[in-house]
Each structure stands twice: as structure tokens, then as C-alpha cells.
N, C-alpha and C positions, 0 to 999 in steps of 0.2 A: 333896516332899510326902512323908511316910512316913504307916504305918498308924497309924489311929487306935484304941488300944485303950480308951479312953475311952466312945468310941461304940461298941465291939463289947458292952463291957459293959452300956451303956445298953440295947441292944436284947437284950439276953440277958434281961435284968432285966425288961424290958417284954414280953416274951414269957412269964415265970416261967418261965425252963429255968434249970436249974443246971448248972455247969461241967460234970460228966458227962451230962448230956441233950443239952448243944451238942457235946461232944466226942463222944458219938455219934453224931448228925446227919453232923457233917462228917467221920468217921472219923480222926479225931485224939487223944492221949491229952489225958485232965483236966490235966495238967502244960501242955502246947501252950496251951491255953486260958488257963491264969492267966497264961502268958508274954505271951501275945498283949494280953490287958488290961493286964498290968502294964507294957507295952513295953519286956519283955527280948529280944521275938523279933517276928518278922514274918511273918504266912502266905506260903506261896509262891501261885505264879497260880493256880493249881489249888484249893487251900485258899480262896483269896480270891474265888474264881468262886462256890465253894460257900455260901459266908457270904451273898454278894449275894442268892443263889436262896432261901435258907433264910428270911432276913428282908424280903426282898420290896425291899431297896434296891438303890442302885447301885454299883458297885465304886469310882466316883468321892467317894460319900460316904463308904465307909469308908476313904478315903486322904486324907479332908479336904480334896478339891478342891471338893468343892460341899456347900453345907448342905442343900441339898434332898433329902429322902429319896425324894423320888418323881420326878428327876431322869429315873429311866431310863424314864419314862412319857412318850407322845406328848402334849402339850400338847391336842391335838385329843381325847385321849379322856377326860379327865376337867375338871369345873368348878374353879373356884377353892375353891368351898366343900369339895367332893368331895377335893382335894388336902390342905386342911387336916383334914380329919376322917383321912383315912389318917395324916398324921403324927403328929397327936394320939394316934392307936390303937398306930402302931408305936413312941409313945415312952411307951407306958403309960399314957398319961392319958386315958382312959375319959372322966372328966368333961367335959373340953373337947368331946372329940368328940360326946357328948350335947349339948352346948349348940349345937354347931354344926348339928347336927340336927334340933334343938327350934324353931331359930329360921329356918328355912327357908320 
């Protein structure tokens, strides 16, 4: 598995971050963020770890080994609805998150 640039872009846009904003948070250049998202480069382990922390996802998600945004969270700590709300919010889908919350 290799780094999933499209997932990084989706997460960045979901948090309404510019390339420059994310570059600053990760302590890399604007150009590096562009290269990561376009698949022209892969982050090293340190940057990958910081990405996972910034977005609250697992490294496995960023690498495409898991489709679960919340795989790094213990099954015992969140209900299925809570996981679904977090997934929706991390994807920038506030409308779906609110529907789940309203239907509880």
C-alpha cells in the first residue's frame, strides 16, 4: 500500500485548510502538500504521524490499509452512531452528521 493523496486532500478540504495552512501545521512546504496530494511524493514516517494526529485518523487510513476513519479508536469507547458522526464530520459532511444526531 502506498500513501493515499486523495484521502489527504479530502481531509484537508473537510477541515477547510489551505495547502499553506496544512503545510504550516505539518512543518513542511506548500509544495510538499501539493506533491503528497497529487501522488508525486509520499510523506516520511514523522510527517505521516503528524498528519494522522492533525486529522484524528489512523496512519492505516492515510495509507489506504483501512477505510475506517476511526480505526485508531477503541471499539469500546464509541457507539456506532458516534463513529458515523465522526466519519461524516471528518469528511466535511456536516449535514449527514446532524441527521445522525437528530435521529438518536
